[in-house]
N, C-alpha and C positions, 0 to 999 in steps of 0.2 A: 362725229367722225364721218369720213367718207362712207364707210360700211354701214353705219347706223342710219345714214340718209338714203340707203337703198342703192348706192352707187358701188361699182366694183373698181379694181385697179385697171381692168380692161377699159372701163368707161373713162377713167382718168387719162389713159393713153390716147383714146379717141379724141377727148376734149383737147389735149395738148396738141394733137395733129391739126385740129381746126384752128387753134391759136397760131400755130406755125404758118399755116397757109395764109391766114389773115395778115400776119406780120409781114410775110413775103410780098403780098399784094400791096400793102401800105408802103413798104420800103421801095418797091419798084415804082409806085406812083410818085413818091417824093423825088426819087432820082430822075424821073422823067422831066421834072422842071428845075430841080436844084441838086445837081450831082454832088455838090460839096456840103450838103445839109449836115449839121452836126449830129443828127439822130441816126445817120447812116453809119453802121459799124464798119463796113468795108466797102470797097468799090463795087459797083454794080454794073452789069452788062445790060444796058438798055438799048433798044433799037429805035431809031427815029425819035430822038429826044425832042421835046416840045411839040410833038404832034399827037393827035388823037390815037394813032396806032401804037404809041408807046404805052399807053395806060391799060391796066387790067381792070375791067369793069364787069364783075360777075352779074349774071342776070337776076340772081336772088341771093339772099344771105345763106350761109351754110347753117343748117339747123342741127343742133346737137340733140341726140336721142340717147338715153341711157337704158340699161337693162342687159348689158353684156355679162356673161358669166366668166368668172375667174377659173383657173385650173383647180381641179378638186384634189389632185394628187400633189402634195407639196412636202418639202423637207420639214421635219419636226422642229428642228432648231431654227431654221430660217424660213419662216412661213411664206416669204415672198419668192422663194425658189421652187419652181415646179420640178418634180422628179420624173415626169414622163419623158422618155427618150424622144428627141425630135428627129425628124427626117429633113435633110437639107438638099437643095438642088446641087447638081454637078457644077462646081465652081469654074470648070473649063468647058462646060456644055455650050452648044450653039443655040440659036433661036428656037429651033425645033425642040431641043431638050428642055428649054425653059417653058415653052408652051405645054409640053407633055407633063412636066413637073406640076404646074399649076392646075392642069386638068385632073391629074391623078390624085393630088393631095387636097385640092380645094374645089374641084369640079368647076373651075373657071374656064370660060371660052377665051379666045384670043383678045377680044375687046376688053374683057374684064382684067385679063393679065396686064395689058398695056396700061389700063387705068391704075391698077394697084402699084405697078412699078413707077409710074409717073408721080403718084401721090407720095411714094417713099423716097423720091428724089430730093424732097425738101429735107 
């Protein structure tokens, strides 16, 4: 099992995010040369098709690292449900409120906040 192999549910979510990014890169690069390729699920917005600028070429592979901890407080009946109350950002807050939320809750600076929001756009 995942747990028996030393991995957590949090590790699984992290790995799934890497797969999603790699899938997005692959789909984008296919669309750069063949917009109607059958493996593309839906239309893609590509800029400068058939040019080098269209392609996403990471400088290195994304490396998966495990060792994240799952929540320790969970529902007795549904072990996958955490019981700890979550704090959420103001849904109508502006950019400053967003930066403050990530600083207060995660100790992120502005650059880290932009990175995490960009990663969650997938």
